[in-house]
C-alpha atoms as one frame of an Amber mdcrd trajectory, in Angstrom:
protein
  97.466 128.551 115.637  94.310 126.508 116.324  95.291 123.195 117.979  92.936
 121.153 115.805  94.345 122.748 112.662  97.885 122.032 113.878  97.107 118.353
 114.466  95.490 118.046 111.061  98.492 119.690 109.429 100.859 117.291 111.161
  98.744 114.345 110.049  98.960 115.490 106.451 102.700 116.009 106.816 103.398
 112.566 108.224 100.782 110.421 106.521  99.503 112.224 103.459 102.767 113.337
 101.927 105.684 111.304 100.748 109.219 111.897 101.992 109.666 114.231  99.025
 106.794 116.253  97.578 103.195 115.191  97.132 101.507 111.964  98.165 102.456
 108.927  96.106 100.080 107.772  93.377  99.957 104.268  94.749  97.914 102.675
  92.008 100.349 103.966  89.387 103.312 102.777  91.476 101.928  99.278  91.888
 100.498  98.884  88.390 103.682  99.775  86.523 105.184  96.687  88.133 102.493
  94.258  86.994 103.930  90.952  85.783 103.706  90.213  82.055 104.207  86.687
  80.676 104.504  85.946  76.947 105.903  82.417  76.934 105.808  79.261  78.999
 108.636  79.183  81.537 108.945  76.563  84.330 110.084  79.374  86.660 107.398
  81.791  85.499 104.270  80.555  87.248 102.051  83.115  89.009 100.017  82.903
  92.197  96.903  84.334  93.790  96.066  83.982  97.466  95.354  85.637 100.793
  98.009  84.560 103.321  96.053  81.526 104.496  95.809  79.991 101.022  97.600
  80.251  97.682  96.920  78.890  94.216  99.700  78.851  91.609  98.982  78.651
  87.887 100.649  78.172  84.523 100.254  80.217  81.341  96.657  79.010  80.874
  95.601  80.790  84.075  94.889  77.477  85.816  96.912  74.338  86.616  96.680
  72.681  83.216 100.263  71.433  82.689 101.761  70.587  86.122 104.450  68.265
  84.746 106.071  71.119  82.817 106.507  73.139  86.034 107.598  70.384  88.439
 111.310  71.251  88.191 110.579  74.976  88.297 108.022  76.778  90.444 105.416
  74.065  90.705 101.665  74.584  90.533 100.676  74.508  94.174  97.349  74.578
  95.994  98.220  74.929  99.659  96.695  76.298 102.834  97.729  76.930 106.401
  95.382  74.197 107.634  96.219  71.571 104.991  98.584  69.062 106.632  98.909
  65.293 106.404 100.804  62.590 108.293 101.575  59.037 107.303 100.281  56.606
 109.955 102.820  56.074 112.715 102.392  52.306 112.743 105.703  51.674 114.500
 105.053  54.284 117.194 108.139  56.368 116.536 108.893  58.832 119.338 111.282
  61.761 119.756 112.788  60.097 122.819 114.225  57.376 120.563 116.510  59.783
 118.716 117.868  61.739 121.666 121.621  61.826 122.068 123.549  63.446 124.921
 126.062  66.219 124.389 128.406  67.674 126.952 128.156  71.326 127.850 129.916
  73.599 130.328 130.233  72.156 133.803 130.259  68.537 132.605 126.490  68.614
 132.213 124.788  66.512 129.537 122.184  68.002 127.195 119.803  65.662 125.300
 119.279  66.663 121.649 117.052  65.031 118.997 119.444  64.170 116.164 119.426
  62.094 112.956 120.954  58.652 113.596 122.436  56.991 110.520 121.044  53.475
 110.744 118.425  51.149 112.131 115.157  51.965 113.820 116.518  55.254 115.125
 117.178  56.432 111.577 113.676  55.426 110.513 112.237  57.165 113.556 114.085
  60.398 112.800 112.953  60.278 109.167 109.315  59.801 110.163 109.461  62.567
 112.758 111.054  64.964 110.261 108.659  64.256 107.409 105.436  64.300 109.439
 103.302  66.222 109.392 103.923  67.503 105.863 102.028  70.219 104.072  99.441
  68.827 101.673  98.768  69.763  98.078  94.986  70.136  98.078  94.399  69.387
  94.393  94.976  70.560  90.839  92.363  72.543  88.899  93.251  72.852  85.213
  91.947  73.145  81.698  91.713  70.016  79.581  91.592  70.958  75.899  91.238
  68.767  72.846  92.682  69.380  69.401  90.575  68.916  66.275  92.169  65.509
  65.695  91.028  64.362  69.137  94.431  64.505  70.824  94.673  66.117  74.218
  96.473  69.470  73.969 100.012  69.792  75.334 101.744  72.942  76.476 103.625
  73.031  73.163 100.268  73.555  71.424  99.633  76.833  73.277 100.379  79.888
  71.131 100.321  83.704  71.358 100.487  83.808  75.149  99.627  87.088  76.848
  99.279  86.796  80.618  99.260  89.527  83.249  99.195  89.618  87.026  97.437
  92.850  88.003  98.819  93.568  91.467  96.319  96.299  92.340  93.304  94.007
  91.968  94.905  90.583  92.514  93.721  89.190  89.184  95.590  86.975  86.720
  94.311  87.502  83.177  95.481  84.903  80.685  95.057  84.869  76.920  96.346
  82.245  74.503  95.363  80.490  71.316  94.901  76.825  70.511  94.811  75.975
  66.808  93.981  79.618  66.139  91.073  79.690  68.575  91.334  82.250  71.425
  91.009  81.293  75.079  90.706  83.862  77.856  90.845  82.982  81.571  90.341
  85.498  84.384  91.277  84.258  87.878  90.781  85.730  91.363  91.344  84.462
  94.896  88.892  85.345  97.636  90.601  87.308 100.407  88.787  85.821 103.406
  88.059  82.282 102.193  90.316  79.647 100.668  88.589  79.932  97.335  89.406
  80.700  93.721  86.974  81.851  91.063  87.543  82.066  87.325  85.806  82.910
  84.079  86.652  81.171  80.803  85.749  82.549  77.387  86.490  80.634  74.167
  84.862  79.176  71.045  86.289  75.883  72.313  83.556  75.896  74.944  80.830
  75.886  72.294  82.661  73.167  70.411  82.874  70.940  73.498  86.671  70.867
  73.332  87.382  72.542  76.687  86.566  71.372  80.183  87.920  71.830  83.701
  89.801  68.931  85.285  90.140  68.226  89.016  92.865  65.892  90.336  93.408
  65.029  94.000  96.723  63.545  95.235  97.980  61.694  98.280 100.436  63.344
 100.651 104.134  63.498  99.777 106.822  63.135 102.428 109.543  64.658 100.296
 112.172  67.184 101.304 111.671  69.696  98.467 108.854  68.980  96.011 105.421
  70.150  94.800 103.787  68.362  97.747 101.711  65.856  95.800 101.940  62.096
  95.274  99.956  60.587  92.380 100.612  57.016  93.487  99.095  55.145  96.434
  95.607  55.727  95.056  94.081  53.158  97.433  95.310  55.131 100.455  92.806
  57.973 100.108  89.220  58.696  99.115  87.479  61.294  96.949  83.707  61.252
  97.323  81.554  63.653  95.280  78.027  64.602  96.330  75.639  66.917  94.537
  74.723  70.069  96.466  72.355  71.549  93.903  71.965  71.714  90.163  75.221
  73.636  89.761  77.277  72.715  92.816  79.189  69.656  94.006  81.202  68.888
  97.112  84.167  66.531  96.913  84.998  65.139 100.351  88.581  64.001 100.827
  89.973  61.446 103.275  93.706  60.775 103.650  94.446  58.703 106.746  93.571
  61.054 109.643  93.301  64.112 107.370  89.963  65.253 105.977  88.907  68.234
 103.928  86.329  69.205 101.336  86.293  70.984  97.980  83.197  72.819  96.807
  82.744  73.393  93.063  80.115  75.855  91.836  79.575  76.799  88.205  77.353
  78.772  85.869  75.341  77.446  82.954  74.267  73.896  82.210  77.535  72.115
  82.881  77.930  68.619  84.259  80.387  67.437  86.922  81.487  63.844  86.331
  83.977  61.372  87.768  86.770  60.445  85.358  88.943  58.343  87.661  89.424
  57.268  91.245  90.546  60.758  92.264  89.844  62.791  89.132  86.777  64.669
  87.973  85.773  66.921  85.097  83.422  69.875  84.760  82.034  69.930  81.239
  80.505  73.365  80.663  77.300  73.765  78.693  77.810  74.486  74.993  75.099
  77.131  74.597  77.581  79.990  74.604  81.316  80.514  74.704  81.782  81.427
  78.353  81.293  80.005  81.844  82.271  80.820  85.410  83.363  78.579  88.265
  84.434  78.886  91.893  86.375  76.249  93.848  86.348  76.347  97.642  88.975
  74.419  99.663  87.893  74.020 103.262  88.432  71.748 106.244  84.838  70.546
 106.130  81.839  70.816 103.838  80.194  74.186 104.243  76.519  75.034 104.490
  75.013  78.015 102.721  75.956  79.893  99.608  79.377  79.542  98.032  80.870
  82.769  96.638  80.668  82.937  92.866  82.942  84.627  90.352  81.273  88.044
  90.562  81.392  88.281  94.371  84.972  86.971  94.489  86.003  89.550  91.904
  84.567  92.360  94.041  86.125  90.930  97.195  89.584  90.692  95.605  89.508
  94.149  94.079  88.384  95.855  97.290  90.785  94.033  99.594  93.834  94.413
  97.377  93.162  98.129  96.912  92.949  98.434 100.707  96.208  96.506 101.147
  98.121  98.788  98.794  96.467 101.953 100.124  96.717 101.407 103.876 100.303
 100.147 104.265 103.574 101.860 103.514 104.780 102.701 100.018 108.105 103.401
  98.301 108.370 105.138  94.928 111.707 105.039  93.067 110.504 106.790  89.911
 112.418 110.023  90.628 115.722 108.223  91.189 118.269 108.568  88.401 120.467
 105.625  89.328 119.858 103.082  86.517 119.302 100.320  89.077 116.373 102.064
  90.758 113.680 100.643  88.494 114.764  97.082  89.200 114.867  97.743  92.939
 111.337  99.157  92.825 110.131  96.084  90.908 111.597  93.766  93.525 110.105
  95.794  96.360 106.590  95.920  94.913 106.495  92.245  93.918 107.933  91.205
  97.279 105.045  92.946  99.028 102.565  91.007  96.919 104.302  87.677  97.513
 104.643  88.275 101.250 100.940  89.076 101.509  99.763  85.889  99.798 102.499
  83.528 101.029 103.576  84.679 104.506 100.639  86.414 106.196  98.835  83.476
 107.776  98.166  81.922 111.167 101.500  80.060 111.233 105.056  81.171 110.566
 105.559  80.416 106.855 107.708  77.754 105.307 110.570  79.156 103.267 108.684
  78.443 100.037 105.411  79.786 101.392 102.204  78.210 100.097 103.568  77.387
  96.649 105.626  74.217  97.074 107.116  72.177  99.886 110.564  72.722 101.319
 111.721  70.768 104.357 108.433  68.841 104.134 106.377  72.011 104.268 107.417
  72.800 107.827 108.377  76.252 109.006 111.779  77.268 110.330 111.476  79.641
 113.254 114.900  81.186 112.739 113.571  82.433 109.387 110.498  84.036 110.953
 112.446  87.255 111.545 112.976  87.592 107.813 109.428  86.592 106.956 107.760
  88.868 109.481 109.630  91.993 110.634 108.910  93.882 107.415 105.144  93.748
 108.082 105.675  96.004 111.108 107.985  98.389 109.249 105.503  98.706 106.356
 102.654  99.565 108.755 101.011  96.165 108.258 101.678  94.733 111.681  98.305
  93.027 111.686  99.724  90.556 109.161 102.532  89.675 111.591 100.043  89.409
 114.450  98.428  86.367 112.836 101.527  84.180 113.112 102.629  85.741 116.406
  99.656  84.010 117.981 101.269  80.643 117.241 103.958  81.299 119.865 101.275
  81.596 122.534  99.816  78.239 121.494 103.232  76.591 121.168 104.510  77.832
 124.529 103.727  74.619 126.498 105.729  72.509 124.044 108.601  75.037 124.096
 108.614  74.854 127.911 108.697  71.058 127.779 111.674  71.150 125.412 113.624
  73.493 127.709 112.844  71.346 130.745 113.967  68.189 128.924 117.359  69.803
 128.344 117.687  71.092 131.895 116.925  74.765 131.226 114.360  77.189 132.561
 111.710  78.963 130.515 110.843  78.046 126.950 113.211  76.936 124.188 111.702
  77.676 120.803 111.720  75.071 118.096 113.732  75.294 114.896 111.896  73.161
 112.313 108.299  72.438 113.222 104.656  72.374 112.179 101.338  73.475 113.664
 101.586  71.006 116.565 104.922  72.608 117.649 106.892  69.348 117.887 110.522
  70.049 117.079 111.953  67.941 114.251 115.102  65.876 114.811 118.157  67.316
 113.117 121.901  67.048 113.446 122.104  70.760 112.607 118.837  72.541 113.307
 118.377  71.300 116.863 121.633  73.018 117.862 120.592  76.439 116.562 119.636
  79.115 119.074 119.309  82.364 117.139 115.560  81.922 116.779 115.235  82.213
 120.550 115.028  86.026 120.925 112.694  86.455 117.910 109.426  86.517 119.922
 110.861  89.279 122.134 111.834  91.281 119.056 108.351  90.802 117.573 106.639
  91.734 120.825 108.666  94.934 121.000 107.559  95.808 117.465 103.954  95.437
 118.592 104.570  97.631 121.620 106.181 100.353 119.534 102.980 100.631 117.513
 100.517  99.961 120.337 102.272 101.053 123.570  99.619 100.094 126.087  99.031
  97.627 128.891  96.937  95.347 126.683  99.954  94.703 124.454 102.187  94.078
 127.452  99.726  91.670 129.031  99.123  89.761 125.825 102.772  88.929 125.136
 104.079  88.999 128.701 104.238  85.231 129.188 105.972  84.614 125.853 108.514
  87.394 126.486 109.310  86.309 130.028 109.531  82.575 129.270 111.820  83.334
 126.333 114.100  85.463 128.493 114.144  82.849 131.255 115.568  80.304 128.845
 118.122  82.763 127.492 119.397  83.564 130.970 119.485  79.863 131.843 121.269
  78.903 128.618 124.116  81.384 129.204 126.660  79.839 131.592 128.919  81.714
 133.987 132.658  81.059 133.834 134.522  81.948 137.050 137.782  82.038 135.106
 136.887  85.288 133.318 133.752  86.509 135.109 131.583  86.358 131.965 128.465
  84.520 130.859 129.071  82.520 127.703 126.999  80.755 125.072 128.622  77.347
 125.203 128.426  74.259 123.019 126.550  72.219 121.963 125.674  75.092 119.673
 125.620  75.786 115.956 125.526  79.476 115.035 123.458  81.016 112.263 126.532
  80.505 110.068 125.874  76.787 110.141 129.284  75.510 109.021 130.699  75.253
 112.556 130.465  71.974 114.541 128.020  71.829 117.421 130.424  70.232 119.877
 133.176  72.834 119.439 131.406  76.156 118.972 131.190  78.817 121.682 130.218
  82.493 121.769 129.091  83.251 118.201 128.937  87.062 118.018 125.493  87.544
 116.526 123.924  85.295 119.128 125.764  87.135 121.934 124.497  90.493 120.660
 120.990  89.120 120.243 121.085  87.698 123.781 121.908  91.184 125.059 119.077
  92.715 123.032 116.523  90.134 124.139 117.354  90.255 127.834 117.437  94.055
 128.014 114.143  94.406 126.135 112.492  91.779 128.348 113.706  93.780 131.352
 112.035  96.878 129.889 108.784  94.944 129.711 108.983  94.240 133.433 109.560
  97.935 134.071 106.587  98.905 131.888 104.395  96.466 133.813 105.512  97.923
 137.148 107.438  94.786 138.082 110.877  94.733 139.730 113.876  93.876 137.529
 114.706  90.208 137.107 118.125  89.907 138.778 119.252  86.919 136.709 118.457
  88.639 133.416 120.265  91.758 134.575 123.351  89.848 135.662 123.626  87.845
 132.447 123.143  90.911 130.240 125.720  92.898 132.185 128.312  90.131 132.140
 127.899  88.638 128.676 131.178  87.647 127.050 132.602  90.180 124.596 132.210
  89.432 120.912 135.204  87.315 119.846 137.694  89.206 117.694 141.213  88.998
 116.361 143.329  91.414 114.330 140.596  94.045 114.454 137.915  91.713 113.025
 134.944  90.009 114.629 135.208  86.235 114.418 132.241  83.960 113.667 132.863
  82.116 116.953 135.376  82.062 119.765 138.700  80.708 118.556 137.760  80.760
 114.857 140.900  82.705 114.003 141.089  81.337 110.436 137.653  82.698 109.553
 138.962  85.066 106.883 141.955  83.098 105.664 140.388  79.664 105.210 137.955
  79.647 102.254 135.799  76.995 103.930 135.020  79.446 106.723 133.863  82.161
 104.311 130.696  80.396 103.316 127.033  80.334 104.359 125.578  83.374 106.143
 127.962  86.265 106.981 125.848  86.583 110.106 128.531  88.423 112.058 127.353
  91.576 110.247 123.862  91.021 111.647 125.110  92.019 115.095 125.065  95.613
 113.837 122.586  95.294 110.996 119.598  93.364 112.179 120.333  94.583 115.695
 120.835  98.099 117.050 123.912  99.498 118.719 124.857  97.893 122.021 127.793
  97.976 124.443 128.979  94.694 122.933 129.564  96.115 119.443 132.523  98.301
 118.506 131.506 100.013 115.268 135.141 100.423 114.161 135.713  96.675 114.436
 132.384  96.020 112.713 133.404  98.369 109.897 136.616  96.404 109.395 134.662
  93.160 109.485 132.109  94.370 106.947 134.839  95.354 104.488 136.554  92.000
 104.972 133.315  90.143 104.289 132.559  92.148 101.151 136.030  91.570  99.737
 136.503  87.900 100.574 133.169  86.070 101.007 132.149  83.019  98.991 128.894
  84.306  97.484 127.903  80.929  96.040 127.469  79.659  99.587 125.183  82.457
 100.728 121.385  82.682 100.921 118.915  85.312  99.755 118.541  87.186 103.031
 122.277  87.697 103.388 122.237  90.614 100.945 119.595  92.647 102.818 121.478
  91.886 106.039 124.687  93.251 104.556 122.793  96.320 103.354 121.455  96.935
 106.868 124.926  96.690 108.365 126.309  99.034 105.707 123.535 101.552 106.385
 124.211 101.619 110.122 127.918 102.062 109.418 127.183 105.010 107.130 128.241
 103.198 103.947 125.155 104.045 101.901 126.674 103.182  98.516 127.664  99.773
  99.842 124.127  99.268 101.152 122.620  99.690  97.692 125.381  97.616  96.134
 124.590  94.778  98.552 120.876  94.883  97.761 121.567  94.630  94.034 124.668
  92.421  94.019 124.756  90.460  90.766 125.043  86.902  92.083 122.804  83.871
  91.685 121.398  83.786  95.229 120.309  87.421  94.819 118.322  86.714  91.646
 114.712  87.932  91.520 112.682  86.231  88.799 110.132  88.090  86.632 107.393
  86.961  89.038 109.333  88.443  91.971 110.525  85.208  93.557 114.041  85.064
  94.984 115.738  82.190  93.139 118.474  80.255  94.972 119.377  77.154  92.955
 117.865  74.165  91.138 116.740  72.625  94.405 115.302  75.763  96.015 113.710
  77.773  93.243 111.924  80.227  95.508 113.025  81.624  98.852 110.701  84.025
 100.624 113.130  85.039 103.419 114.989  86.902 100.650 111.846  88.830  99.718
 111.082  89.655 103.342 114.673  90.670 104.004 114.612  93.023 101.040 111.472
  94.731 102.375 113.028  95.081 105.827 116.249  96.561 104.491 114.697  99.158
 102.171 112.240 100.275 104.854 115.134 100.752 107.268 117.185 102.623 104.665
 114.243 104.947 104.009 112.657 105.517 107.430 115.789 105.043 109.517 116.642
 103.207 112.707 116.964 103.942 116.392 120.024 106.056 117.032 120.557 106.721
 113.342 120.587 110.013 111.415 117.409 112.051 111.351 115.577 112.854 108.149
 114.418 110.696 105.248 116.508 108.069 103.464 119.519 107.869 105.790 120.469
 104.505 104.302 120.480 105.624 100.662 123.389 107.495  99.037 123.184 111.268
  99.315 124.424 111.804  95.762 121.292 113.136  94.110 120.594 109.816  92.362
 118.430 108.233  95.062 115.458 110.523  95.560 113.307 107.808  97.094 109.788
 108.913  97.938 108.016 106.989 100.662 105.214 107.213 103.167 103.808 105.167
 106.016 107.040 103.361 106.936 108.274 102.742 110.500 111.781 102.961 111.932
 113.716  99.807 112.713 114.858  99.343 116.337
């Protein structure tokens, strides 16, 4: 056979065809999962965006009724660059909130905690809440009834709204006093810009205009991210940039940004308050177009209009859906398959607009603030690994670059605590300062993440350039891991000693040793880092090798893995069966290793499934359980875990993973779902060959897929 013909045939086999039969009709797959909205729902808001910026709207297609959504999924306008800090007038410093904790060998480790009173408490609060992610401003419709009253959401009738996933457009139709209103909204895919077209007789009647409202920063734990008080603390200055364009320059303490507004027709842009403006469209016809550009500084040159933004969105979203992986559940006969497909498709959309930016994402993405808008590095695994498995590793590469920039601060943190290498932060912002916490600062399971990510990059681009790029991050990470593990002469093992809180955060920092997931992850990280030295032609690091070879065994009792050494009541005391069942991650998130006995893990998995307190879990726990079940060969249990009917595993009509009244959206759940299904379809290192090894082989799960990558 001709060699060229053979290569072409193999390419068609591996990239052009699905796991079963012909290539997937991707547009049909995506479009049948478009979101339809027919009534106002505080949890039903929809978003457009590009990974660096997101804009969330209500049933009008813009942000017209923010108060109605405040206790649901609020109407956010957020970016990766949009951060604000309250002035540090009292010069609060991290050093003020350090407390010393004893570790192995009578050594003291300084940790930034949350004191309960006095200046130290105020310092910790300031350091935790600053910087906070900033709501950049609301853009909504202001409509007037015939009697002159301003319309409320209760006045909106006959709602028909659709999010078209293939083109990234939200089309909204509703009626006000019998008059139709149609709004078509796009987000530009390379600029932080929205563009919309409004059609309605209300335009001709002068009863519809666009409102712009700009808030102050909000230092709140979980909230929309805006503060409508403190109006004297910020400035909103509008300057004309042409007959149909205005720039609003914003100043909030040390934060500055600009908003460009461009419109069609003979409209007028006027100030209506200290930080509010209105665009009154011309009344010559019943339609107008507008684009709104959020940027760090006023831009020169032409601002994209509605038509160019429409083209940009359509082309880029089609490319996104065409070039990455795909999974089609339409030939499955299990009645749950349609719901699983819906979750998978919508999770891809949400991950693209919320989690694919220059920084690791916050758990609520670019929609609303959680933990002050900061990102949690231990969650980055769940936010990011799926991008590699779905052949979209370029979207993970954006946030991977942050580790390179944050490395000096991570080195400083390790040195402060008496360790080598770099200790990665838990809760942080762009500047990489770790936030004081009486829980988070004791976590360590985020530490190996950069090594895991780097290995994903190498698997897809196995060349020297990849090795050189991430070499410093990988080696500094491993240096800390080897330094953190302490050798005990009494048993000849290296241990992970207190102060330490495991990923199952219910255990006290001063009493917890050797959590099993962390031990297994330490082994993975150190052995992979050693492989990187080998690939670069460097000699093995003797300390890494010694620690990996002599790591303490995973703690167990009665044939079950314990959540930490000595935690023998883990499965008999209800209080210990809460939070993340992370012990299953040691053979779910992670591959087989000498530390894991699969028989013991099988017993542990069954114990968790039968006895866990599901109210205390979080959204990514269910994908993690599915991954463990798949590796153990329990395919039915894997699907059952993915679709377990409990509150924390709820996926709203817009695709968001609902947790509770406080945390209405939770993107680690979406990312975990994408990771798990990709693994179950494409497989994992050391697993069975052939397609769909993680799905039941009962004829009901004929999952078709293409373009997916194996999990390590």
